[in-house]
Structures are given as structure tokens and as C-alpha cells.
Biopython code that builds the backbone (N, CA, C, O; Angstrom):
import numpy as np
from Bio.PDB.StructureBuilder import StructureBuilder

atoms = [
    (1, "UNK", "N", (262.033, 113.498, 36.385)),
    (1, "UNK", "CA", (262.037, 114.947, 35.915)),
    (1, "UNK", "C", (263.551, 115.404, 35.801)),
    (1, "UNK", "O", (264.306, 115.480, 36.771)),
    (2, "UNK", "N", (263.897, 115.699, 34.488)),
    (2, "UNK", "CA", (265.286, 116.128, 34.143)),
    (2, "UNK", "C", (265.665, 117.544, 34.669)),
    (2, "UNK", "O", (264.715, 118.264, 34.979)),
    (3, "UNK", "N", (267.100, 118.111, 34.832)),
    (3, "UNK", "CA", (267.178, 119.173, 34.839)),
    (3, "UNK", "C", (268.436, 119.515, 33.867)),
    (3, "UNK", "O", (269.575, 119.049, 33.894)),
    (4, "UNK", "N", (267.958, 120.316, 33.149)),
    (4, "UNK", "CA", (268.775, 120.909, 32.060)),
    (4, "UNK", "C", (269.670, 121.767, 32.697)),
    (4, "UNK", "O", (269.336, 122.589, 33.550)),
    (5, "UNK", "N", (270.888, 121.572, 32.260)),
    (5, "UNK", "CA", (271.847, 123.220, 32.518)),
    (5, "UNK", "C", (271.469, 124.139, 32.325)),
    (5, "UNK", "O", (270.941, 124.136, 31.213)),
    (6, "UNK", "N", (271.393, 125.303, 32.927)),
    (6, "UNK", "CA", (271.037, 126.500, 32.481)),
    (6, "UNK", "C", (272.344, 127.170, 31.744)),
    (6, "UNK", "O", (273.283, 127.127, 32.539)),
    (7, "UNK", "N", (272.637, 127.631, 30.796)),
    (7, "UNK", "CA", (273.694, 128.133, 30.007)),
    (7, "UNK", "C", (273.599, 129.617, 30.055)),
    (7, "UNK", "O", (272.764, 130.263, 29.421)),
    (8, "UNK", "N", (274.733, 130.244, 31.043)),
    (8, "UNK", "CA", (274.742, 131.948, 30.860)),
    (8, "UNK", "C", (275.769, 132.196, 29.837)),
    (8, "UNK", "O", (276.639, 131.415, 29.451)),
    (9, "UNK", "N", (275.535, 133.402, 29.455)),
    (9, "UNK", "CA", (276.458, 133.937, 28.285)),
    (9, "UNK", "C", (277.688, 134.037, 28.976)),
    (9, "UNK", "O", (277.729, 134.317, 30.174)),
    (10, "UNK", "N", (279.018, 133.752, 28.063)),
    (10, "UNK", "CA", (280.097, 134.184, 28.692)),
    (10, "UNK", "C", (280.638, 135.533, 28.441)),
    (10, "UNK", "O", (280.512, 136.081, 27.346)),
    (11, "UNK", "N", (281.331, 136.158, 29.601)),
    (11, "UNK", "CA", (281.490, 137.706, 29.421)),
    (11, "UNK", "C", (282.828, 137.623, 28.843)),
    (11, "UNK", "O", (283.735, 136.937, 29.313)),
    (12, "UNK", "N", (282.912, 138.414, 27.717)),
    (12, "UNK", "CA", (283.702, 138.120, 26.778)),
    (12, "UNK", "C", (284.519, 139.601, 26.605)),
    (12, "UNK", "O", (285.436, 139.795, 25.807)),
    (13, "UNK", "N", (283.927, 140.653, 27.607)),
    (13, "UNK", "CA", (284.358, 142.117, 27.775)),
    (13, "UNK", "C", (286.141, 142.030, 27.885)),
    (13, "UNK", "O", (286.999, 142.558, 27.177)),
    (14, "UNK", "N", (286.239, 141.280, 28.883)),
    (14, "UNK", "CA", (287.637, 140.963, 29.037)),
    (14, "UNK", "C", (288.554, 140.532, 27.440)),
    (14, "UNK", "O", (289.725, 140.861, 27.255)),
    (15, "UNK", "N", (288.021, 140.038, 26.797)),
    (15, "UNK", "CA", (288.406, 139.161, 25.594)),
    (15, "UNK", "C", (288.803, 140.352, 24.364)),
    (15, "UNK", "O", (289.861, 140.674, 23.823)),
    (16, "UNK", "N", (287.487, 140.776, 24.245)),
    (16, "UNK", "CA", (287.813, 142.251, 23.450)),
    (16, "UNK", "C", (288.695, 143.062, 23.667)),
    (16, "UNK", "O", (289.530, 143.437, 22.843)),
    (17, "UNK", "N", (288.570, 143.508, 25.107)),
    (17, "UNK", "CA", (289.695, 144.458, 25.200)),
    (17, "UNK", "C", (290.894, 144.321, 25.257)),
    (17, "UNK", "O", (291.598, 145.331, 25.282)),
    (18, "UNK", "N", (291.540, 142.879, 25.297)),
    (18, "UNK", "CA", (292.884, 142.668, 24.916)),
    (18, "UNK", "C", (293.165, 141.791, 23.435)),
    (18, "UNK", "O", (294.156, 141.168, 23.055)),
    (19, "UNK", "N", (292.013, 142.008, 22.881)),
    (19, "UNK", "CA", (291.922, 141.402, 21.020)),
    (19, "UNK", "C", (293.399, 142.078, 20.647)),
    (19, "UNK", "O", (294.314, 141.367, 20.234)),
    (20, "UNK", "N", (293.566, 143.672, 20.849)),
    (20, "UNK", "CA", (294.522, 144.334, 20.018)),
    (20, "UNK", "C", (296.044, 143.646, 20.387)),
    (20, "UNK", "O", (297.015, 143.772, 19.640)),
    (21, "UNK", "N", (296.064, 143.037, 21.433)),
    (21, "UNK", "CA", (297.485, 142.215, 21.814)),
    (21, "UNK", "C", (297.741, 140.846, 20.837)),
    (21, "UNK", "O", (298.776, 140.247, 21.129)),
    (22, "UNK", "N", (297.068, 140.350, 19.885)),
    (22, "UNK", "CA", (297.128, 139.799, 18.979)),
    (22, "UNK", "C", (297.306, 140.242, 17.776)),
    (22, "UNK", "O", (297.534, 139.524, 16.803)),
    (23, "UNK", "N", (297.206, 141.530, 17.766)),
    (23, "UNK", "CA", (297.376, 142.452, 16.537)),
    (23, "UNK", "C", (298.754, 142.969, 16.185)),
    (23, "UNK", "O", (299.145, 143.263, 15.055)),
    (24, "UNK", "N", (299.536, 143.045, 17.490)),
    (24, "UNK", "CA", (301.198, 143.508, 17.066)),
    (24, "UNK", "C", (301.433, 143.617, 16.348)),
    (24, "UNK", "O", (301.487, 144.737, 15.840)),
    (25, "UNK", "N", (301.867, 142.167, 15.541)),
    (25, "UNK", "CA", (302.462, 141.991, 14.183)),
    (25, "UNK", "C", (301.953, 142.388, 13.213)),
    (25, "UNK", "O", (302.685, 142.637, 12.255)),
    (26, "UNK", "N", (300.598, 142.584, 13.106)),
    (26, "UNK", "CA", (299.848, 143.142, 11.726)),
    (26, "UNK", "C", (300.313, 145.059, 11.603)),
    (26, "UNK", "O", (300.241, 145.770, 10.601)),
    (27, "UNK", "N", (300.651, 145.338, 12.642)),
    (27, "UNK", "CA", (300.852, 147.050, 12.543)),
    (27, "UNK", "C", (302.108, 147.270, 12.983)),
    (27, "UNK", "O", (302.612, 148.320, 12.585)),
    (28, "UNK", "N", (302.622, 146.732, 13.537)),
    (28, "UNK", "CA", (304.089, 146.929, 13.994)),
    (28, "UNK", "C", (305.137, 145.890, 13.787)),
    (28, "UNK", "O", (304.849, 144.773, 14.215)),
    (29, "UNK", "N", (306.422, 146.056, 13.153)),
    (29, "UNK", "CA", (307.452, 145.499, 12.755)),
    (29, "UNK", "C", (308.394, 144.972, 13.956)),
    (29, "UNK", "O", (308.749, 143.809, 14.149)),
    (30, "UNK", "N", (308.704, 146.102, 14.700)),
    (30, "UNK", "CA", (309.626, 145.602, 15.950)),
    (30, "UNK", "C", (309.147, 146.439, 17.012)),
    (30, "UNK", "O", (308.759, 147.607, 16.998)),
    (31, "UNK", "N", (309.272, 145.459, 18.092)),
    (31, "UNK", "CA", (309.048, 146.445, 19.727)),
    (31, "UNK", "C", (309.904, 146.213, 20.428)),
    (31, "UNK", "O", (310.293, 145.108, 20.807)),
    (32, "UNK", "N", (310.416, 147.556, 20.759)),
    (32, "UNK", "CA", (311.641, 147.584, 22.081)),
    (32, "UNK", "C", (311.275, 147.885, 23.103)),
    (32, "UNK", "O", (310.227, 148.528, 23.142)),
    (33, "UNK", "N", (311.951, 147.567, 24.335)),
    (33, "UNK", "CA", (311.842, 147.937, 25.724)),
    (33, "UNK", "C", (313.554, 148.298, 26.049)),
    (33, "UNK", "O", (314.585, 147.647, 25.880)),
    (34, "UNK", "N", (313.253, 149.721, 26.615)),
    (34, "UNK", "CA", (314.456, 150.127, 27.001)),
    (34, "UNK", "C", (314.289, 149.951, 28.428)),
    (34, "UNK", "O", (313.182, 150.272, 28.862)),
    (35, "UNK", "N", (315.106, 149.529, 29.221)),
    (35, "UNK", "CA", (315.065, 149.682, 30.714)),
    (35, "UNK", "C", (316.284, 149.608, 31.320)),
    (35, "UNK", "O", (317.386, 149.376, 30.823)),
    (36, "UNK", "N", (315.880, 149.895, 32.767)),
    (36, "UNK", "CA", (317.405, 149.784, 33.858)),
    (36, "UNK", "C", (316.950, 148.626, 34.490)),
    (36, "UNK", "O", (315.769, 148.442, 34.783)),
    (37, "UNK", "N", (317.829, 147.865, 34.700)),
    (37, "UNK", "CA", (318.075, 146.606, 35.674)),
    (37, "UNK", "C", (317.437, 146.851, 36.871)),
    (37, "UNK", "O", (316.597, 146.079, 37.333)),
    (38, "UNK", "N", (317.841, 148.053, 37.495)),
    (38, "UNK", "CA", (317.768, 148.213, 39.013)),
    (38, "UNK", "C", (317.087, 149.549, 39.666)),
    (38, "UNK", "O", (316.706, 149.773, 40.815)),
    (39, "UNK", "N", (317.083, 150.329, 38.508)),
    (39, "UNK", "CA", (316.519, 151.905, 38.926)),
    (39, "UNK", "C", (315.020, 151.504, 39.243)),
    (39, "UNK", "O", (314.386, 150.588, 38.719)),
    (40, "UNK", "N", (314.494, 152.596, 40.439)),
    (40, "UNK", "CA", (313.134, 152.373, 40.424)),
    (40, "UNK", "C", (312.336, 153.252, 39.216)),
    (40, "UNK", "O", (311.135, 153.166, 38.961)),
    (41, "UNK", "N", (312.983, 153.820, 38.777)),
    (41, "UNK", "CA", (312.223, 154.654, 37.629)),
    (41, "UNK", "C", (311.891, 153.710, 36.284)),
    (41, "UNK", "O", (311.158, 154.202, 35.427)),
    (42, "UNK", "N", (312.319, 152.625, 36.127)),
    (42, "UNK", "CA", (311.958, 151.377, 35.496)),
    (42, "UNK", "C", (311.129, 150.425, 36.138)),
    (42, "UNK", "O", (310.403, 149.652, 35.514)),
    (43, "UNK", "N", (311.235, 150.472, 37.559)),
    (43, "UNK", "CA", (310.311, 149.163, 38.231)),
    (43, "UNK", "C", (309.151, 148.879, 37.325)),
    (43, "UNK", "O", (309.325, 147.844, 36.681)),
    (44, "UNK", "N", (307.946, 149.535, 37.070)),
    (44, "UNK", "CA", (307.005, 149.710, 36.045)),
    (44, "UNK", "C", (306.957, 148.850, 34.947)),
    (44, "UNK", "O", (306.240, 147.878, 34.711)),
    (45, "UNK", "N", (308.157, 149.570, 34.105)),
    (45, "UNK", "CA", (308.289, 148.779, 32.727)),
    (45, "UNK", "C", (308.842, 147.580, 33.440)),
    (45, "UNK", "O", (307.861, 146.873, 33.671)),
    (46, "UNK", "N", (309.817, 147.051, 33.862)),
    (46, "UNK", "CA", (310.285, 145.832, 34.153)),
    (46, "UNK", "C", (309.403, 144.714, 34.415)),
    (46, "UNK", "O", (309.347, 143.600, 33.896)),
    (47, "UNK", "N", (308.548, 145.400, 35.580)),
    (47, "UNK", "CA", (307.002, 144.314, 35.725)),
    (47, "UNK", "C", (306.170, 144.154, 34.856)),
    (47, "UNK", "O", (305.476, 143.142, 34.755)),
    (48, "UNK", "N", (306.116, 145.376, 33.924)),
    (48, "UNK", "CA", (305.229, 144.999, 32.617)),
    (48, "UNK", "C", (305.987, 144.086, 31.824)),
    (48, "UNK", "O", (305.469, 143.034, 31.447)),
    (49, "UNK", "N", (307.178, 144.388, 31.530)),
    (49, "UNK", "CA", (308.104, 142.993, 30.564)),
    (49, "UNK", "C", (307.453, 141.562, 30.998)),
    (49, "UNK", "O", (306.860, 140.741, 30.298)),
    (50, "UNK", "N", (307.865, 141.535, 32.844)),
    (50, "UNK", "CA", (307.823, 140.308, 33.346)),
    (50, "UNK", "C", (306.889, 139.655, 32.814)),
    (50, "UNK", "O", (307.083, 138.696, 32.066)),
    (51, "UNK", "N", (305.458, 140.220, 33.228)),
    (51, "UNK", "CA", (304.582, 139.771, 33.249)),
    (51, "UNK", "C", (303.569, 139.483, 31.922)),
    (51, "UNK", "O", (302.630, 138.687, 31.953)),
    (52, "UNK", "N", (303.872, 140.120, 31.008)),
    (52, "UNK", "CA", (303.270, 140.339, 29.684)),
    (52, "UNK", "C", (303.945, 139.934, 28.556)),
    (52, "UNK", "O", (303.276, 139.686, 27.553)),
    (53, "UNK", "N", (305.399, 139.794, 28.519)),
    (53, "UNK", "CA", (306.487, 139.272, 27.343)),
    (53, "UNK", "C", (305.665, 137.823, 26.978)),
    (53, "UNK", "O", (305.223, 137.590, 25.852)),
    (54, "UNK", "N", (305.562, 137.045, 27.945)),
    (54, "UNK", "CA", (305.359, 135.506, 27.360)),
    (54, "UNK", "C", (304.084, 135.490, 26.457)),
    (54, "UNK", "O", (304.093, 134.914, 25.369)),
    (55, "UNK", "N", (302.894, 136.198, 26.987)),
    (55, "UNK", "CA", (301.448, 136.205, 26.154)),
    (55, "UNK", "C", (301.666, 136.800, 24.750)),
    (55, "UNK", "O", (301.335, 136.209, 23.722)),
    (56, "UNK", "N", (302.344, 138.217, 24.789)),
    (56, "UNK", "CA", (302.587, 139.091, 23.755)),
    (56, "UNK", "C", (303.658, 138.028, 22.791)),
    (56, "UNK", "O", (303.163, 137.869, 21.675)),
    (57, "UNK", "N", (304.537, 137.533, 22.905)),
    (57, "UNK", "CA", (305.157, 136.469, 21.810)),
    (57, "UNK", "C", (304.666, 135.664, 21.726)),
    (57, "UNK", "O", (305.031, 135.117, 20.685)),
    (58, "UNK", "N", (303.519, 134.785, 22.494)),
    (58, "UNK", "CA", (303.055, 133.816, 22.219)),
    (58, "UNK", "C", (301.662, 133.972, 21.061)),
    (58, "UNK", "O", (301.274, 133.023, 20.379)),
    (59, "UNK", "N", (301.145, 135.126, 21.031)),
    (59, "UNK", "CA", (300.121, 135.940, 20.428)),
    (59, "UNK", "C", (300.842, 136.281, 19.274)),
    (59, "UNK", "O", (300.146, 136.276, 18.259)),
    (60, "UNK", "N", (302.120, 136.600, 19.102)),
    (60, "UNK", "CA", (302.817, 137.149, 17.971)),
    (60, "UNK", "C", (304.108, 136.777, 17.762)),
    (60, "UNK", "O", (305.038, 137.578, 17.670)),
    (61, "UNK", "N", (304.210, 135.544, 17.680)),
    (61, "UNK", "CA", (305.666, 134.886, 17.319)),
    (61, "UNK", "C", (306.639, 135.210, 16.761)),
    (61, "UNK", "O", (307.786, 135.198, 17.207)),
    (62, "UNK", "N", (306.177, 135.620, 15.442)),
    (62, "UNK", "CA", (307.162, 136.095, 14.600)),
    (62, "UNK", "C", (307.587, 137.548, 14.782)),
    (62, "UNK", "O", (308.495, 137.876, 14.019)),
    (63, "UNK", "N", (307.133, 138.533, 15.638)),
    (63, "UNK", "CA", (307.116, 139.943, 15.882)),
    (63, "UNK", "C", (308.444, 140.225, 16.757)),
    (63, "UNK", "O", (308.308, 140.068, 17.970)),
    (64, "UNK", "N", (309.593, 140.585, 16.327)),
    (64, "UNK", "CA", (310.280, 140.553, 17.305)),
    (64, "UNK", "C", (310.511, 141.860, 18.458)),
    (64, "UNK", "O", (310.650, 143.050, 18.175)),
    (65, "UNK", "N", (310.505, 141.302, 19.684)),
    (65, "UNK", "CA", (309.826, 141.861, 20.916)),
    (65, "UNK", "C", (311.456, 141.770, 21.462)),
    (65, "UNK", "O", (312.008, 140.701, 21.724)),
    (66, "UNK", "N", (312.035, 142.969, 21.564)),
    (66, "UNK", "CA", (313.313, 143.183, 22.005)),
    (66, "UNK", "C", (313.403, 143.886, 23.504)),
    (66, "UNK", "O", (312.717, 144.853, 23.837)),
    (67, "UNK", "N", (314.320, 143.258, 24.295)),
    (67, "UNK", "CA", (314.543, 144.088, 25.693)),
    (67, "UNK", "C", (315.748, 144.427, 25.952)),
    (67, "UNK", "O", (316.606, 143.570, 26.166)),
    (68, "UNK", "N", (316.017, 145.769, 25.976)),
    (68, "UNK", "CA", (317.457, 146.140, 26.146)),
    (68, "UNK", "C", (317.592, 146.689, 27.644)),
    (68, "UNK", "O", (316.703, 147.348, 28.184)),
    (69, "UNK", "N", (318.606, 146.402, 28.157)),
    (69, "UNK", "CA", (318.666, 146.782, 29.455)),
    (69, "UNK", "C", (320.043, 147.411, 29.677)),
    (69, "UNK", "O", (320.982, 146.973, 29.012)),
    (70, "UNK", "N", (320.205, 148.198, 30.375)),
    (70, "UNK", "CA", (321.503, 149.414, 30.532)),
    (70, "UNK", "C", (321.142, 150.269, 31.737)),
    (70, "UNK", "O", (320.182, 151.005, 31.966)),
    (71, "UNK", "N", (322.278, 149.918, 32.467)),
    (71, "UNK", "CA", (322.466, 150.824, 33.967)),
    (71, "UNK", "C", (322.030, 152.123, 33.263)),
    (71, "UNK", "O", (322.373, 152.655, 32.207)),
    (72, "UNK", "N", (320.980, 152.501, 34.413)),
    (72, "UNK", "CA", (320.680, 154.202, 34.482)),
    (72, "UNK", "C", (319.881, 154.676, 33.132)),
    (72, "UNK", "O", (319.435, 155.813, 32.976)),
    (73, "UNK", "N", (319.786, 153.707, 32.271)),
    (73, "UNK", "CA", (318.657, 154.236, 30.922)),
    (73, "UNK", "C", (317.325, 154.662, 31.274)),
    (73, "UNK", "O", (316.767, 153.881, 32.045)),
    (74, "UNK", "N", (316.644, 155.688, 30.930)),
    (74, "UNK", "CA", (315.376, 155.881, 30.885)),
    (74, "UNK", "C", (314.474, 155.178, 30.164)),
    (74, "UNK", "O", (314.562, 155.131, 28.937)),
    (75, "UNK", "N", (313.387, 154.477, 30.926)),
    (75, "UNK", "CA", (312.446, 153.442, 30.810)),
    (75, "UNK", "C", (311.907, 154.137, 29.612)),
    (75, "UNK", "O", (311.639, 155.328, 29.768)),
    (76, "UNK", "N", (311.678, 153.549, 28.313)),
    (76, "UNK", "CA", (311.493, 153.768, 27.085)),
    (76, "UNK", "C", (310.582, 152.317, 26.198)),
    (76, "UNK", "O", (310.942, 151.144, 26.099)),
    (77, "UNK", "N", (309.449, 152.934, 25.719)),
    (77, "UNK", "CA", (308.846, 152.309, 24.616)),
    (77, "UNK", "C", (309.056, 152.393, 23.030)),
    (77, "UNK", "O", (308.364, 153.302, 22.571)),
    (78, "UNK", "N", (309.758, 151.759, 22.115)),
    (78, "UNK", "CA", (309.555, 152.067, 20.981)),
    (78, "UNK", "C", (308.916, 150.979, 19.909)),
    (78, "UNK", "O", (308.926, 149.761, 20.088)),
    (79, "UNK", "N", (308.442, 151.558, 18.932)),
    (79, "UNK", "CA", (307.557, 150.670, 17.857)),
    (79, "UNK", "C", (308.368, 151.076, 16.718)),
    (79, "UNK", "O", (308.754, 152.243, 16.657)),
    (80, "UNK", "N", (308.668, 150.233, 15.806)),
    (80, "UNK", "CA", (308.972, 150.298, 14.586)),
    (80, "UNK", "C", (307.924, 149.981, 13.516)),
    (80, "UNK", "O", (307.570, 148.820, 13.308)),
    (81, "UNK", "N", (307.425, 151.034, 12.833)),
    (81, "UNK", "CA", (306.148, 150.332, 11.767)),
    (81, "UNK", "C", (306.911, 150.335, 10.275)),
    (81, "UNK", "O", (308.110, 150.508, 10.060)),
    (82, "UNK", "N", (305.814, 150.082, 9.296)),
    (82, "UNK", "CA", (306.148, 149.870, 8.046)),
    (82, "UNK", "C", (307.055, 151.444, 7.576)),
    (82, "UNK", "O", (307.025, 152.459, 8.272)),
    (83, "UNK", "N", (307.641, 151.345, 6.561)),
    (83, "UNK", "CA", (308.320, 152.287, 6.005)),
    (83, "UNK", "C", (309.550, 152.845, 6.842)),
    (83, "UNK", "O", (310.309, 153.665, 6.326)),
    (84, "UNK", "N", (309.685, 152.517, 7.779)),
    (84, "UNK", "CA", (310.635, 152.503, 8.570)),
    (84, "UNK", "C", (310.696, 153.711, 9.562)),
    (84, "UNK", "O", (311.728, 154.234, 9.982)),
    (85, "UNK", "N", (309.208, 154.116, 9.910)),
    (85, "UNK", "CA", (308.858, 154.716, 10.907)),
    (85, "UNK", "C", (308.798, 154.221, 12.449)),
    (85, "UNK", "O", (308.302, 153.187, 12.897)),
    (86, "UNK", "N", (309.406, 155.199, 13.070)),
    (86, "UNK", "CA", (309.572, 154.611, 14.483)),
    (86, "UNK", "C", (308.929, 155.734, 15.511)),
    (86, "UNK", "O", (308.890, 156.953, 15.345)),
    (87, "UNK", "N", (308.444, 154.972, 16.603)),
    (87, "UNK", "CA", (307.843, 155.932, 17.397)),
    (87, "UNK", "C", (308.210, 155.576, 18.767)),
    (87, "UNK", "O", (308.154, 154.405, 19.143)),
    (88, "UNK", "N", (308.616, 156.614, 19.598)),
    (88, "UNK", "CA", (309.272, 156.293, 21.164)),
    (88, "UNK", "C", (308.086, 157.052, 22.145)),
    (88, "UNK", "O", (307.277, 157.952, 21.918)),
    (89, "UNK", "N", (308.402, 156.226, 23.344)),
    (89, "UNK", "CA", (307.560, 156.925, 24.487)),
    (89, "UNK", "C", (307.902, 156.782, 25.861)),
    (89, "UNK", "O", (307.787, 155.678, 26.395)),
    (90, "UNK", "N", (308.370, 157.920, 26.588)),
    (90, "UNK", "CA", (309.250, 157.458, 27.749)),
    (90, "UNK", "C", (308.201, 156.978, 28.666)),
    (90, "UNK", "O", (307.038, 157.272, 28.389)),
    (91, "UNK", "N", (308.488, 156.168, 29.890)),
    (91, "UNK", "CA", (307.627, 155.512, 30.554)),
    (91, "UNK", "C", (307.969, 155.403, 31.981)),
    (91, "UNK", "O", (307.787, 154.420, 32.699)),
    (92, "UNK", "N", (308.563, 156.700, 32.349)),
    (92, "UNK", "CA", (309.106, 157.131, 33.673)),
    (92, "UNK", "C", (307.894, 157.590, 33.925)),
    (92, "UNK", "O", (307.242, 158.372, 33.233)),
    (93, "UNK", "N", (307.445, 156.829, 35.454)),
    (93, "UNK", "CA", (306.322, 157.533, 36.052)),
    (93, "UNK", "C", (305.165, 156.819, 35.726)),
    (93, "UNK", "O", (304.227, 157.040, 36.493)),
    (94, "UNK", "N", (304.952, 156.042, 34.832)),
    (94, "UNK", "CA", (303.750, 154.952, 34.276)),
    (94, "UNK", "C", (303.579, 153.760, 35.101)),
    (94, "UNK", "O", (304.605, 153.182, 35.460)),
    (95, "UNK", "N", (302.347, 153.264, 35.486)),
    (95, "UNK", "CA", (301.802, 152.489, 35.912)),
    (95, "UNK", "C", (301.990, 151.038, 34.900)),
    (95, "UNK", "O", (302.281, 151.131, 33.708)),
    (96, "UNK", "N", (301.804, 149.919, 35.492)),
    (96, "UNK", "CA", (301.632, 148.846, 34.556)),
    (96, "UNK", "C", (300.244, 149.199, 33.333)),
    (96, "UNK", "O", (300.263, 149.445, 32.127)),
    (97, "UNK", "N", (299.518, 149.118, 33.991)),
    (97, "UNK", "CA", (297.932, 149.569, 32.956)),
    (97, "UNK", "C", (298.100, 150.526, 32.216)),
    (97, "UNK", "O", (297.407, 150.462, 31.200)),
    (98, "UNK", "N", (299.105, 151.902, 32.342)),
    (98, "UNK", "CA", (299.083, 153.188, 31.778)),
    (98, "UNK", "C", (300.316, 152.621, 30.543)),
    (98, "UNK", "O", (300.258, 152.991, 29.370)),
    (99, "UNK", "N", (301.338, 151.726, 31.049)),
    (99, "UNK", "CA", (302.297, 151.155, 29.836)),
    (99, "UNK", "C", (301.207, 150.053, 28.672)),
    (99, "UNK", "O", (301.353, 149.944, 27.455)),
    (100, "UNK", "N", (300.253, 149.429, 29.463)),
    (100, "UNK", "CA", (299.563, 148.728, 28.536)),
    (100, "UNK", "C", (298.657, 149.587, 27.496)),
    (100, "UNK", "O", (298.465, 149.194, 26.345)),
    (101, "UNK", "N", (298.117, 150.797, 28.010)),
    (101, "UNK", "CA", (297.424, 151.474, 27.180)),
    (101, "UNK", "C", (298.320, 152.310, 26.023)),
    (101, "UNK", "O", (297.983, 152.444, 24.846)),
    (102, "UNK", "N", (299.475, 152.811, 26.612)),
    (102, "UNK", "CA", (300.292, 152.922, 25.395)),
    (102, "UNK", "C", (300.646, 152.146, 24.414)),
    (102, "UNK", "O", (300.971, 152.601, 23.317)),
    (103, "UNK", "N", (300.630, 151.134, 24.636)),
    (103, "UNK", "CA", (301.122, 149.882, 23.757)),
    (103, "UNK", "C", (299.943, 149.526, 22.796)),
    (103, "UNK", "O", (300.021, 149.225, 21.605)),
    (104, "UNK", "N", (298.796, 149.630, 23.611)),
    (104, "UNK", "CA", (297.651, 149.365, 22.664)),
    (104, "UNK", "C", (297.537, 150.672, 22.003)),
    (104, "UNK", "O", (297.060, 150.414, 20.897)),
    (105, "UNK", "N", (297.704, 151.820, 22.087)),
    (105, "UNK", "CA", (297.637, 153.165, 21.357)),
    (105, "UNK", "C", (298.495, 152.863, 20.179)),
    (105, "UNK", "O", (298.003, 153.192, 19.100)),
    (106, "UNK", "N", (299.795, 152.251, 20.148)),
    (106, "UNK", "CA", (301.015, 152.049, 19.530)),
    (106, "UNK", "C", (300.780, 151.320, 18.412)),
    (106, "UNK", "O", (301.220, 151.510, 17.278)),
    (107, "UNK", "N", (299.961, 150.363, 18.862)),
    (107, "UNK", "CA", (299.221, 149.079, 17.633)),
    (107, "UNK", "C", (298.090, 149.923, 17.095)),
    (107, "UNK", "O", (297.835, 149.645, 15.923)),
    (108, "UNK", "N", (297.365, 150.843, 17.599)),
    (108, "UNK", "CA", (296.324, 151.261, 17.035)),
    (108, "UNK", "C", (296.916, 152.181, 15.675)),
    (108, "UNK", "O", (296.564, 152.058, 14.502)),
    (109, "UNK", "N", (297.880, 153.089, 16.221)),
    (109, "UNK", "CA", (298.640, 154.226, 15.594)),
    (109, "UNK", "C", (299.228, 153.446, 14.145)),
    (109, "UNK", "O", (299.215, 153.978, 13.035)),
    (110, "UNK", "N", (299.669, 152.258, 14.404)),
    (110, "UNK", "CA", (300.127, 151.296, 13.174)),
    (110, "UNK", "C", (299.618, 151.252, 11.983)),
    (110, "UNK", "O", (300.209, 150.950, 10.946)),
    (111, "UNK", "N", (298.192, 151.641, 12.154)),
    (111, "UNK", "CA", (297.209, 151.326, 11.015)),
    (111, "UNK", "C", (297.697, 152.414, 9.992)),
    (111, "UNK", "O", (297.736, 152.099, 8.803)),
    (112, "UNK", "N", (298.133, 153.886, 10.451)),
    (112, "UNK", "CA", (298.470, 154.595, 9.362)),
    (112, "UNK", "C", (299.524, 154.638, 9.036)),
    (112, "UNK", "O", (299.779, 155.731, 8.530)),
    (113, "UNK", "N", (300.579, 153.779, 9.066)),
    (113, "UNK", "CA", (301.774, 153.741, 8.359)),
    (113, "UNK", "C", (301.854, 152.508, 7.939)),
    (113, "UNK", "O", (303.012, 152.096, 7.874)),
    (114, "UNK", "N", (300.965, 151.703, 7.603)),
    (114, "UNK", "CA", (300.936, 150.482, 6.591)),
    (114, "UNK", "C", (300.937, 150.877, 5.440)),
    (114, "UNK", "O", (300.166, 151.663, 4.888)),
    (115, "UNK", "N", (302.202, 150.092, 4.878)),
    (115, "UNK", "CA", (302.365, 150.365, 3.376)),
    (115, "UNK", "C", (301.564, 149.838, 2.288)),
    (115, "UNK", "O", (301.819, 150.151, 1.125)),
]
sb = StructureBuilder()
sb.init_structure("model")
sb.init_model(0)
sb.init_chain("A")
sb.init_seg("    ")
for serial, (resi, resn, name, xyz) in enumerate(atoms, 1):
    if name == "N":
        sb.init_residue(resn, " ", resi, " ")
    sb.init_atom(name, np.array(xyz, "f"), 0.0, 1.0, " ", f" {name:<3s}", serial, name[0])
structure = sb.get_structure()
């Protein structure tokens, strides 16, 4: 008697939730993180960049993702869209998941600025 392997459906909910990460360069022309190298206010922003930069850059190789460090600067995330439109968000007090949600919202907002 032969036993056939049971094929279970893959859980793709995580893939769909993160699909927006591969669309950064479709909606955004440039992404800038402003943060302090040592302040507690920038700790979550630093952690987000350290954990996510490689994946974001791999999925969007032609998108300029700039990390600007300056002592004492307030953590911020800036997106430049088509037609020179820029949008900035202050990241102070946000957690890493909140920063991820802000970035996702910025990507979705980019649809409105397409030339």
C-alpha cells in the first residue's frame, strides 16, 4: 500500500500583507529616513532601518533609499512622489510595526500622485 503525501495549503496571508514592500518603487521616487545615531527618540527608527533596509532594497533595487543621520535630529520618514510632491511623517514615539504601517500608507498614497 502506498502512502501519498497530504498537501496542505500554504498560508499566504503573510505574503499578501507584505506585498506592498515590492511596490515601493512603483509609487515612490525616493525614500528618506532622518534619524539620530544615539538618541532614544530614534531607537525604533534605527531598529526598523537595521531590520528592513536589506529587504526593501532587494525588492526595489533602483529606488533611492537614503538614511540621513544627524545628532539630535527628530526621527522622520520622507517620501518623494511623482511631480516633486513630498510627504513627511514624524516617527518619534512610534514602534517598528507602526513605522511599517506608516510606510505602507505612504506607498498606497503614492497612487494619487502618479503622473
